[in-house]
Structures are given as C-alpha cells and as structure tokens.
N, C-alpha and C positions, 0 to 999 in steps of 0.2 A: 513572448513565450519563454518558457524555461529551457535550459540547455538541452534537456532530453528530447526536444523537438528539433534540434539541430540535425540536419540531414534528412529530416522529414518535413515536407512542405505543409504548413497549416492550411493553405489554400487547397492543396490536393486532398488532404484529409477531409476538409469541409465539403468539397465537391463530391468525393467518393461517398461519404456518409449521407449527404443530402440527396444525391441522385439514386444511388444503389439501394439505400435503406430507408431513410426517413420519408421521402416523398411517396415511395411505393407503399409503405406500411401505414402512414398517417392519412394519406389521401388528401385531395384538394377540396376545400369547402370555401367558396367565395363569401359565404355568409356565416355569421356566428351560430353555433349550435351547442347543446349541452351533451357532453360525452357520457360514457357508461358509468362514470363515478360522480356525475353531477357537476363537472367543471365546464365553464364556458370556454369554448374552443373555436378557432377559425383558421383559415389558410391550411397549413400543413401541421396540424397538431399544436398550433400556437395558443398558449393559455394566458398570454399577456392580455391586458385590457384592449378590447377592440375599439379603435378610434373612428371607425366608419361602419356602415351597414353592409357594404359590398366591396370585395377586393378583387382586382384582376389577378390572373395567374402570375403575371410578371411581378406585381406588388408582393404577392405571397412568396414567390421565389426569392426576392430581395430580402424580405423579412426573415425567411428561413436562413439564408446565408449569414445574415447579421447575427441572428440568435445562436446559430451553431458556432460562430466565432466566439461569442460570449461564453457559451457552454464549454467550448474547448479550452479557453483561457482559464475558466474556473476549475474544471476537472483536472487540468494539468498541474494545478497547484497542489493537489493531493497525491499525484502519482510521481514517485521519486526515481523511477528507472526508465530507461529508453524503451520505446515500443516501435514496432514497424508501422508503416502507413495503414495497412489493412487492420491491424490490431487497434490503432487509434480510431479508425473509422467505425469499427464495431463498438468500441467503448463510447465514442461520441454519440452514436445513434441511441445506444442504451441509456446514456446519461440524459439525453434530451427527453427521453420517455419517462424516466424514473425520477429525475431531478438530481442536482449536484450534491445536495446533502446526503440523500440515500446512497448515491454512488460512492461518495468519499468515505462513508461509514460502513461500506459493504465488505463482506468476506472476499469478494472478487478483487477489490482494490488492495486489500490487505495481502492477498496472495501475489498480486503484481509486485507490490513493494517489498515482499520477501525475496524477490528475484526468481520466483518459480517460473518455469517455462510456460509458454502459452497453453500447451497441452494440459497443464494443471489448473489454469485459471479460466480459460475460455468456456469450459463446461459449466462454470458458475452462472453463466447467462441463462441456462436452462431453468434456474430456480425463480426467475423473475417473470412469472406467468400469471400473476394474480392481480386483480383489480377489484376493489371493494370487497376483499376477502374471498373472492371466487376465482377459480381457474378460468382463464379466458383463452379459447383456442387461437384467436387472432394474435394474442401475445405470445403463445407458444410457437406459432408459425414465424412471427417476427424474430423471436430469440433464436430459432433455428437458423434463420438467414444471417443474423448477426454473428452467431457462432461459426457458421461456414465462412464468413468474411474474416473473422478473428483467426481461424485456423488455416486461412489461405486457400479455402476450397471454393471460393466464388470470385 
C-alpha cells in the first residue's frame, strides 16, 4: 500500500467496509444472478466470473475480503493524500460498487486529492445513485450509509 495508508490498517479498512457496508448493501447470493443493469453477479455483489454454481457464505466472505483488498490497492493508487479509516472504508465500499476507473476519474477523488476536508468531498457520494441511467433508491440508501461512515456518523 502507498504511504498514505501508514497509520491506517488495510485489514481494518477492509473489515469495516466489508461488514458495515458492502455485505449489508450487496446482500448474499449463493448462486449467480443478473443484477439490475444486466451484469452476472454472485456472493456479495461479485461481478467476476463465477467458477461454480453455489457458494457457501464463508466462501463468499473470503472472496469479498480478497476482492476488497484488490480494490483498496487499486483505488489507493489514485488517491494522493492520507485518509482516516472510516473515510477509506466509505471510499472502498463506493469503489467496489462503481469500479476503480469510475472512482479514480471522479470529482470525489479530485476533491480528495485537492486536499479538501471530508466535509467537502463526502457529499459527492450522494451523486452516485444511478444505475442504467435511472435513479435507484437502494443506491441512494447505500450512499447515505457510506456518507455517514465517511463523515464519522456511523
């Protein structure tokens, strides 16, 4: 991890994002299904190719932790300033949902890298509530939870 994660445990960020945000908002599906935008998904919002028909909850939790580690490593490459543990957890949950490219090219990350306080960039999460061009209430609810985590209110 980059220097900006010094003093912040990647394992703690992954655990916080995975348990408090991703698992609760993605939900557990032991079998693959097609999500609202037509993407094959399984476990906890995992869009990688499913290599089996049914997953146990433990297998899904292990896959999630591994994938969150990869997402954290990737998104940390485009964030140039230190963040707190709860801020990283919110950014990681959001990145897992929208993808690294979208996150790294976002106004939210630009504001982080400008050194703006969390109060200036956490509200950017509220803009990411669309799927397939339509506003999705479930995404609005998730972003509210991520924003609360980002702002230290959860």
